[in-house]
C-alpha positions in Angstrom: 0.0 0.0 0.0 1.1 3.5 -0.8 0.5 6.9 0.4 0.5 9.9 -1.8 1.9 12.5 0.6 1.1 15.6 -1.3 -1.8 16.2 -3.9 -3.9 19.2 -4.6 -7.2 17.1 -5.0 -9.7 19.7 -3.8 -8.2 22.4 -6.3 -9.6 20.4 -9.1 -13.1 20.6 -10.8 -13.3 17.6 -12.9 -12.6 14.0 -12.8 -11.9 13.7 -9.1 -14.3 10.6 -8.6 -12.6 8.7 -11.4 -9.1 9.6 -9.9 -10.0 8.3 -6.6 -11.2 5.0 -8.0 -8.0 4.6 -10.0 -6.1 5.4 -6.8 -7.9 2.9 -4.8 -7.1 0.3 -7.7 -3.5 1.3 -7.5 -3.3 0.5 -3.7 -3.2 4.1 -2.6 -4.1 3.9 1.1 -4.3 7.5 1.8 -3.8 11.0 0.2 -2.5 14.2 1.9 -4.7 16.9 0.3 -3.1 20.2 0.1 -5.5 23.2 0.4 -4.1 26.6 -0.7 -7.2 28.8 -0.3 -10.6 29.0 1.3 -12.6 27.1 -1.5 -10.0 24.2 -1.8 -10.0 23.9 2.1 -13.8 24.0 2.3 -14.0 21.2 -0.5 -11.2 19.3 1.2 -12.9 19.0 4.5 -16.0 17.7 2.7 -14.0 15.2 0.7 -12.4 13.8 3.8 -16.0 13.2 5.2 -17.4 11.6 2.0 -14.4 9.4 1.0 -13.7 6.1 2.7 -10.9 4.8 0.3 -8.5 5.9 -0.1 -8.4 8.1 3.2 -8.2 11.8 2.6 -6.3 14.0 5.0 -6.1 17.9 4.8 -3.2 20.1 5.0 -3.5 23.9 4.5 -1.6 27.2 4.0 -1.0 29.9 1.7 1.8 29.0 -0.9 4.8 31.4 -1.1 3.4 32.2 -4.7 0.1 33.6 -3.2 0.9 35.3 0.0 0.5 38.9 -1.5 -2.8 37.9 -3.1 -4.5 35.6 -0.5 -2.2 35.4 2.7 -4.0 37.8 4.8 -7.5 36.5 4.0 -6.6 32.8 4.3 -4.3 32.8 7.4 -7.1 33.1 10.0 -9.0 30.3 8.2 -6.2 28.0 8.3 -5.6 28.8 12.0 -9.5 28.2 12.7 -9.2 24.7 11.0 -6.1 23.7 12.9 -7.5 24.8 16.1 -10.5 22.7 15.3 -8.2 19.6 14.7 -9.3 19.4 11.0 -5.7 19.5 9.7 -3.0 17.0 10.0 -0.3 19.6 9.2 0.3 23.2 8.1 1.6 23.7 4.4 2.6 24.0 1.9 4.4 27.1 3.2 7.9 28.3 2.4 10.0 30.4 0.0 10.4 30.5 -3.7 12.9 32.9 -5.2 12.9 31.0 -8.6 9.4 32.5 -9.6 9.3 35.2 -7.1 5.5 35.7 -7.6 5.5 37.5 -4.2 8.1 39.8 -2.5 10.7 37.9 -0.6 10.0 39.8 2.6 6.2 38.9 2.6 7.1 35.3 1.9 9.5 35.2 4.7 6.8 36.9 7.0 4.2 34.3 6.1 6.7 31.4 6.5 7.4 32.7 9.9 3.6 33.0 10.7 2.9 29.4 9.7 5.8 28.0 11.6 4.8 29.7 14.7 1.0 28.5 14.2 2.4 25.0 13.4 4.3 25.0 16.6 1.5 26.3 18.8 -0.7 23.7 17.4 1.9 20.9 17.6 1.5 20.0 14.0 4.2 19.4 11.4 4.8 21.5 8.4 5.1 20.8 4.8 7.6 23.2 3.0 7.9 24.3 -0.4 11.5 25.6 -1.0 13.1 26.8 -4.4 16.3 28.7 -4.7 15.9 29.9 -1.2 17.8 27.4 0.9 19.8 29.7 3.0 17.0 32.0 4.0 14.8 28.9 4.7 17.4 27.3 7.1 18.0 30.7 8.8 14.3 31.4 9.4 13.8 27.6 10.7 16.6 28.0 13.0 15.6 31.4 14.4 11.9 30.3 15.0 13.0 27.2 16.7 15.3 29.2 19.0 12.8 31.7 19.5 9.9 29.3 20.4 12.4 26.8 22.1 11.1 24.0 20.0 12.1 21.7 17.0 9.9 21.9 14.1 9.0 18.7 12.5 8.1 18.5 8.7 8.8 17.5 5.2 10.5 19.2 2.1 7.8 18.6 -0.4 8.8 18.1 -4.1 12.4 18.2 -3.3 14.7 19.8 -6.1 17.7 20.9 -4.2 21.2 19.5 -4.2 22.7 16.7 -2.1 24.1 19.4 0.2 20.7 20.9 0.4 19.2 17.5 1.3 21.9 16.7 4.0 20.9 20.1 5.8 17.3 19.1 5.6 18.0 15.9 7.3 20.1 17.5 9.9 17.1 19.7 10.7 15.1 16.4 11.4 12.9 16.8 8.3 11.7 14.3 5.7 12.5 14.6 2.1 9.8 14.0 -0.5 10.1 13.2 -4.1 7.8 13.8 -6.9 7.6 12.7 -10.6 10.6 14.9 -11.2 12.7 12.2 -10.0 11.6 9.9 -13.0 12.7 12.3 -15.4 15.8 11.1 -17.3 17.8 14.3 -17.0 17.1 14.6 -13.4 20.5 13.1 -12.4 21.3 15.4 -9.3 17.8 14.4 -7.8 18.5 10.8 -8.5 21.6 11.1 -6.6 19.8 12.6 -3.6 17.1 9.8 -3.7 19.8 7.2 -3.5 21.4 9.1 -0.4 18.1 9.8 1.8 17.7 7.1 4.2 14.6 5.0 3.8 13.3 6.2 7.2 13.3 9.9 6.1 11.7 9.3 2.6 8.4 10.2 1.3 6.9 10.0 -2.3 4.2 12.3 -3.8 2.6 13.3 -7.1 2.1 17.0 -6.4 -1.0 16.3 -8.8 -2.3 17.7 -11.0 1.2 18.9 -11.7 4.4 17.1 -12.6 3.1 13.8 -14.0 6.0 11.1 -13.7 7.4 9.3 -16.7 5.7 7.5 -18.8 2.9 9.9 -18.1 4.9 13.3 -18.5 3.0 16.0 -20.2 -0.4 14.5 -19.0 -2.5 15.5 -16.0 -1.0 14.0 -12.9 -3.1 11.9 -10.4 -2.5 10.1 -7.2 -2.4 6.7 -8.6 0.9 7.7 -10.4 2.7 7.8 -7.1 3.3 4.2 -7.9 5.6 5.1 -10.8 7.6 7.5 -8.4 8.1 4.7 -6.0 9.2 2.3 -8.6 12.1 4.7 -9.6 13.2 5.6 -6.0 13.1 1.8 -5.2 15.3 1.0 -8.0 17.7 4.0 -7.1 18.0 2.6 -3.8 18.4 -1.1 -4.8 15.4 -2.3 -2.6 12.1 -3.9 -3.6 8.9 -1.8 -4.3 7.3 -3.5 -1.5 9.9 -2.4 1.0 9.8 1.2 -0.4 6.0 1.1 -0.1 6.2 -0.1 3.5 8.9 2.5 4.7 7.4 5.5 3.0 3.9 4.8 4.1 5.1 4.3 7.9 7.1 7.7 7.5 4.0 9.6 6.5 1.9 8.0 9.1 4.5 8.7 11.8 5.1 12.4 10.7 1.4 13.3 10.4 0.1 11.3 13.2 -2.4 9.3 11.1 -5.0 7.1 12.5 -5.5 4.4 9.7 
């Protein structure tokens, strides 16, 4: 059984029922649904109540791309949902200096706000980080020191270097691989996947984005997380069954899932 540790299910308007059926057929035990605005969170909470298999769990925050547009409006909604124990984590939050759709200072502000919220609620965080590693590690260290805590979380859709991955692991975070690791030219990422220990490894689709080989260019969906698992298992020289067991247990452990 597999868990898709990161999918944007409730941001979609079409084909969701069919995708969930295919996910069940592909032995997807659970899906972590990432909610990035009020409509997707509302739909996600309803989806979790209505769907028995696979199990749907919700995670919410404003992405770094959208903090200028939606950060102020969505933060109190996420806070309320977290306080009502409707979320298993806070995310995806973080920093993205590659696209820089929002000012860096504002991204940093909301990363700090969400880290504080996650720690207050004793929830892990799901982090998006691209071309912003130094600032991310600095902010994480400062927030942990200020709050006298050690934040738990996962770096989703990891695309950094081996050096970045080592720092992530030193922070006690998990590293999650998406369909990008299946792309032929992703040589650095394949090296990272070989390095990351089995007990610190996640797999994800980030659907509907980043469909893995051989579905690249098509709409992604949770069932395709198996293709990510196949590649990572091969890179690590372990069986698909072993990879499935370890990644599933890792997700259950971080998000404290009751399955």
